KOLLO-665167 format. One record per residue: x, y, z of N, C-alpha, C in turn. Coordinates in steps of 0.02 Angstrom, whole numbers, plus 50000, padded with zeros to 5 digits. Layout:
XYZXYZXYZ ...
END
This chain:
486564674646351486484667346349485734665646351 485484662046301484774660646297484544655546348 483904655646361483624650746408483634643846377 483724638846420483724631946396483044630046368 483054626346314482434624146284482104618646326 481454618346323481084613246360481164606446326 481284601246366481344594546339480654591346335 480374591146276479684588746267479634581546244 480204578346231480204571446209480134566546267 480224560246252480174554846301480824550846298 481144550046356481784546446358481704540146399 481844534446368481774528046402482374523546389 482444518546432482984513746425482724506646436 483074501846406482944494846419483584491746446 483514488046501484094485246536483974477946554 484504474746576484454467846599485114464246586 485194458446617485804454546607485884452446534 486504450846515486614448046448486184441846440 485854441346382485414435646369484694436846387 484534442746415483844444046437483374445346378 483644447246320483214448246262483104455546243 483554459946263483484467046247483464468146171 483914464946135483944465846063483294463946029 482994458346051482364456146021481804461146032 481774463946093481264468946108481384475246067 482014477346061482164483346023482024482445949 482114476545923481944475245853481194476345842 480784473945889480064475045885479894482445893 480264485945935480154493045944480284496945880 480814495045844480964498345780480404497145730 480174490945727479624489345681478994493245698 478844493845762478254497445786478294504845768 478884507745779478984514845763478894516145689 479164511645648479114512545575478394511645552 478044506545578477354505245557476884510945576 477014514145633476574519445657476844526445645 477384526845606477684533245588477824537545650 478124534445700478304537945762479034539945759 479194546345770479894548445770480264545945831 480714541345821481094538345876481834538245858 482244540045907482964539445899483194533645943 483484528545913483734522845950484494523745960 484704523146022485414523846039485634517746080 486294516946087486544511546129487144513746169 487224510646227487804511946269488174505346282 488834505446273489204510846241489064510946166 489174516646136489074517246064488704523546045 488454523645983488094529145951488574534745931 488644535845867489084541045842489804538645840 490224542545807490934540645799491284539945866 491184544745911491514544545977491264538446016 490604537446016490314531946054490544525146029 490594524445963490794517945935491534516645949 491934521945954492634521145975492664518446046 492254521246091492224518846159491984511546161 491494509946120491234503046118491774498046097 492164499946048492704495446026493214494346081 493404499746116493894499146170493634494646226 492994495446242492704491846299492534484646283 492284483246223492004476746209492414472346162 492834475346121493144471346068493904471646065 494204477246083494924478146077495294474546134 495604468946118495934464946170496644467346186 496854472746154497514475446168497544478546237 496974481146261496954484646324496584480646377 496914479546434496624475946490496374481046541 495744482846535495474488546572495224486746641 495374490946690495114490046758494384492546760 494014490746814493334493346820493304500946821 493794504246853493794511546854493884514446785 494344511446746494454513846678493834512746634 493534506846641492914505446604492384510646620 492304512146684491784516846704491944523946679 492584525746680492784532346655492614533046581 492754527946542492594528046471491834528346459 491464524346497490734524346491490434531046510 490714534146562490464540646584490604545946531 491194545546499491344550246445490844549346388 490694543146371490204541746318489524544546337 489324543746401488664545946422488604553546422 489104557046446489064564346446489034567046375 489414563946330489394565846259488704564446229 488434558546244487774556746219487234561646242 487254563446306486754567946333486774574646297 487364577646292487414584446265487324584646189 487584579646154487604579946081487054575946046 486734571446082486244567046050485564567346085 485554565846149484924565246185484564571846191 484904577046216484584583546226484304586446161 484684586746106484404589446044483774585646021 483774579046031483184575146010482584576646055 482694576946120482144578346166481874585346157 482294590046139482064596846126481584597146066 481674592446020481234592145961480604587945974 480534585246034479964581146050480024573946028 480634571846012480754565045988480784560146047 480564554046034480654548646083481364545946075 481724545246130482394542446130482384535946170 482554530446138482564523946171483274521246171 483534519846230484224517846237484294510546257 484754507246224484954500446242485514501146294 485334500246357485764500946416485854508146437 486094508846500486224515346530486654514346592 486604518946640487034518546699486894512446741 486294509546734486134503446771486634497846755 486874497646693487364492646674488014493546712 488214499746723488824501046761488734499146834 488144500546862488014498546931488104491046938 487854487246890487894479946893488574477246873 488914480446824489514477546794490164480346823 490214486946829490834489846855490814491046930 490224490846959490164492047031490074485647071 490124486347136489974480847182490394474647172 490084468847183490444462447181490734461047112 490364462647059490614461346991491244465246977 491244471646996491844475746985492434473247025 492304471047087492844468447129493144462047101 492714457747073492954451547042493404453046983 493194457946942493584459846883494264462646905 494264467046955494884470046978495364464647005 495094460047043495514454747072495804450347017 495404448746966495634444546911496204447946872 496194454446870496714458246834497304459946879 497294457646942497824459246989497824466447010 497234469647006497154476647024496614477147077 496614482547114496134483247169495784490047168 495704492647108495374499147101494644498247082 494294493947118493584492847104493164498447134 492544498847112492074504047133491474500847168 491204504347217490584502147247490004504547205 489424501647216488834504047180488674511247198 488814513147260488714520147281489174524847243 489794522547231490274526647191489994527947121 489724522647090489454523247023488904528447020 488434528047068487864532647069488094539747085 488544540447133488774547147153489134550647096 489584547247063489954550247008489474551946951 489024547246936488534548546883488114554646897 487884555246959487444560846977487814567546973 488474567446979488854573646976488924576246904 488944571746856489094573946787488514572846739 487984569446761487424568046717486784571046746 486334573546704485724576746729485234571746760 484774574346799484304570146836483874566046788 483694568846730483264565146684483644559346652 484304559446655484684553546633484694548346689 484834550646750484874545946806484204542546819 483664546046808482994543146815482584544946752 482634540746701482294542246637481534541846644 481184544146593480454543746593480214536546600 480574532046568480384524946572481004520546576 480984515546618481534510746625481254503746626 481394499846574481194492846571481784488646596 481654484546645482174480146672481964472946662 482284469546615482124462646599482434457946650 482044453246674482264448746727482194441446705 482704437446720482674430246706483104426546755 483034419946759483434415946805484144415246780 484604413746827485294412646807485354406546760 484964401446773484974395446731484774397146660 484244401046652484014402946585484524407446551 484814412146589485324416546560485914412546535 486154407846574486724403746554486574399746491 485964397146486485774393346426485764397846364 485494403846372485454408446315486154410746293 486594412046342487264414346324487674408646293 487554402546314487884396746283487684396246209 487044397246196486794397146127487094402846086 487134408746116487424414446081488154413346065 488524410546113489234409146102489344404546043 488894399746035488954394845981488774397645913 488334402645912488074405145847488354412045828 488474416345877488674423245862489354425245891 489584421745942490184423745977490024428746031 490504429746077490404434146134490924439746135 490734445646162491214451046169491644450046231 492104454746244492584453946299492234453046366 491734457146379491394456846444490984450446450 490664448446395490264442346396490694436146406 491344436546390491794430946397492084430146467 491914434646512492184434146580491904428046616 492174426746675492014420646712491284420246733 491064414146747490384413046772490284416646839 490814416946879490774420446943490604427846932 490934430846883490794437846866490074438646839 489884434346793489214434846763488664434046815 488774429546863488284428546916488254434746962 488834437846974488844443947015488484449646980 488574450146914488204455146875487454453846880 487274447546874486574445646878486284447646945 486654446446999486434448547066486354456147069 486804459747034486744467047032486104469247000 485904465846947485274467546914484664465846957 484714460346994484164458647040484074464247092 484634466947117484594472447165484264478547134 484384479647069484094485547035483344485047027 483064479147035482344478347027481944482347078 482284484547132481944488447183481914495947166 482234497947111482204505047092481484507147081 481284512747111480574514847105480364516647035 480844518646992480664520746924480754515046874 480894508946897480994503246852480354499146845 480214496946784479684492146771480004485446757 479924480646802480234474146796479784469546756 480064466346704479684461846661480024455046659 479644449846668479894443046665480094441346593 480744440746580480984439546512480934432346490 480674427946533480584421046514479894419746485 479484424946481478834424446448478944424346372 478404422946335478434423546263478624430746244 479014431446190479254437946169478684442846159 478134440546131477564444946117477294447946182 477294444046236477054446646300477554451446331 478194449946325478704454546350478634461246313 478544461046248478474467046207477844470846226 477294467346237476674470646256476754474746321 477124471946368477224475446432477744481046426 478234480046382478774484946376478574491046335 478124490146286477964495446238477764502046270 477284502246317477094508746345477634512146386 478094508146413478644510946451479164514046404 479294510646350479794513046302479544519046261 478904518946242478644524046197478264529646232 478084528546295477704533746330476954533146317 476554536546357475824535746353475514538146287 475834542746252475544545346191475594540546132 476054535746136476174531346078476154523946098 475844522346154475824515446178475334511246138 
END
């Protein structure tokens, strides 16, 4: 059995509540990578690849299944372990930058803690998970470089601003299953993200600034020091 190859790439994630502006920042990141001829692999959770997109459909769009927080987290964990072994590791071994739209932080905020409990109660089920459960299970099946990536951008905004942005999105684009949940749930998720701002490896950026300023601050975290 050969020795494991060294991971020479840069792995980063962008996180934040729905409406924080992750998509806008990632669009600028794609333009930047193309303009500067930087090899970057953009991925998303849930999603990426046939298996990942199947998970994404089950979690966000397929209304046939009423999933509990535990089931949601199990599906997301399956997607993550597959992503790590089949997508992230091969790219990092080649020295590629991997930038992910969401990661385990989303599960800590959405399937764990108060938000998970609210979802379970609404479904008449009580199989919710604590935030500690989310982290412990993740650490058992995912490598340390996933749990603490090279760079983590955490976009922050007020609940009032988030609600205004999501109202606008609902009117123009529509919302997925999770985005359609109650305001109580969305506020609990928001509180979960506020708690994540204390993570030592997170760079918190005020998402209520002009997009150009958010991008200026996010770029070196997402691309690493060699391509900032």
